[in-house]
N, C-alpha and C positions, 0 to 999 in steps of 0.2 A: 572496739569500734572500727579500728583500721582493718581488722580481719573481715568484718562484716561487709565493709565497703569493697574490699578486694574480691570477696565471694560474689557480691552483687555485680561487679564489673565482669567477672569471669562468666557468670550466668547470662548477662546481657550480650556478651560476645558470642556465646554459644547459640543464642537465639538469633542474633543479627547476621552472623556469618553465613548460614544457609540461605537467608533471605537475600543477601548481597549476591551470593552465587546464582540464585534463581534469577535475579534481575539481570545479571551478566549473561546467563544462558538465553534469556528472552531476546536479547539483542543479536545473538549469534544467528548466522544463516549458513546455508550450504550451497556451494557452487560445484556441481558435478561436471567434470571434464570427461565426456564420453567420446572415444576415438575409434571404436571398433564396431563392425557390423556383425560380430559374433553374437548370436542371440542369447547364449548362455550368460556371457559377461554383461550384455546389455540388459537382460532381464534382472540380473542381480543389481546393477547400478540403478535402474529405474525403481525397482522395488525398495531399495535402501533409501533413495531420495524421497519416495512417496511415504512409505510406512514409518521410517525411523526419523526422518527430518520434518517433512511438511506436516504430517499428521500430529507431530509433537509441537506444532506452533512456530517452527522456524521457517523464515522465508527461504525458498529453495528454487534454484534454477538448474536446468541441465543444458549444458552447451554441447551440441552435437557437432563434431568436426571430424576431419579426415574421412574414414569410411563409414562412420556412424550416420552421415547424412542420408545414406541409402535406407536406413531403417524407417524413416518417416515418409518415404516416397509412396504415395497412395497407389501407384501402379505396381508396387512390389510388396504386397502384404507379407509379413513374416509368418512362419509356421508357429503353432502353439508350442512353446518350450516346455520341457519337463517340469520346471518349477511352477508353471501356470496351467498344467494340464487339467487339474481339478476344476479350475475356474473357466477353462476354455478361452483364456485370454492370450492374444498375440501381443507382440511388442507394441504394435500400433494401438491396440486396446489399452495396454498399460499406460502409454503416453497420453491417450485421451483421458483416462481416469485421473492421471496426475494433474493434467491441465484443468479438468473439471473441478478439482479440489483447490485450485489456486496456484499450482505449480507453473513455472515458466519454462518453455522449451525454446531454445535459441539455436538457430542453424548458422553455421559458419558460412558467410557469404562467399568467400574465396573457394572453400571446399565444395560448396554447392555448384559454383560455376565450373570448377574442374570436373565435377561429376556430370555436368550437363543438366543440372536441376535448377529450377526457379521456384519462387514462392508458390506458384500455381501447382507445382508437382507435389507439394507437401500436404499432409493431413491438416484439417482445420485446426486453428489455434496456434500453430507453430509460428514463431516470429523469425524473420530473416535478420540475422545479426549484422551489426555494424559496430564500430569501435565504441561510440558513446554508450550503447546498450550493454555490450560485454563489460566495458570498464565500470559501469554503474553497479554491476554485480560483483565482479572480480575484486575490486578494490574497496568495497563497502566495509565500513568499520565492523569488526567482529565476524567477518566472513571467513569461513573455512573452505578449503578446496580439497576435493577427493577425485582421483582419476581412475578411469577404467579404460 
């Protein structure tokens, strides 16, 4: 009888462990720290945030700071990068698609000011960052951070 109970407990653990892991994964989110205006790196960061995180049900935000603020300036559309040539998608197209699917794009306010950019300079949907907004993503329980 003891052996049967032990086997039943082992079987129960085998069933519940993946369910617990899935529940933990559902809470996880991704905060991408994008600092470059290099379109190759930016395309990879945006594609990863969109395709691997957001589309798999994880809350996802891209914080664009340092030179990355230039990528969303509507007066400076980027070229179509090699990774996106088949789709004809520029960096701004990628950001718009990411936001259309529920992703959040946050601009660093200080970096924007240093670059001479304001909210009006950015493509539609971009949020101007402030500490409470950034903090709400960066320190959220289960949040993972990835930098480019």
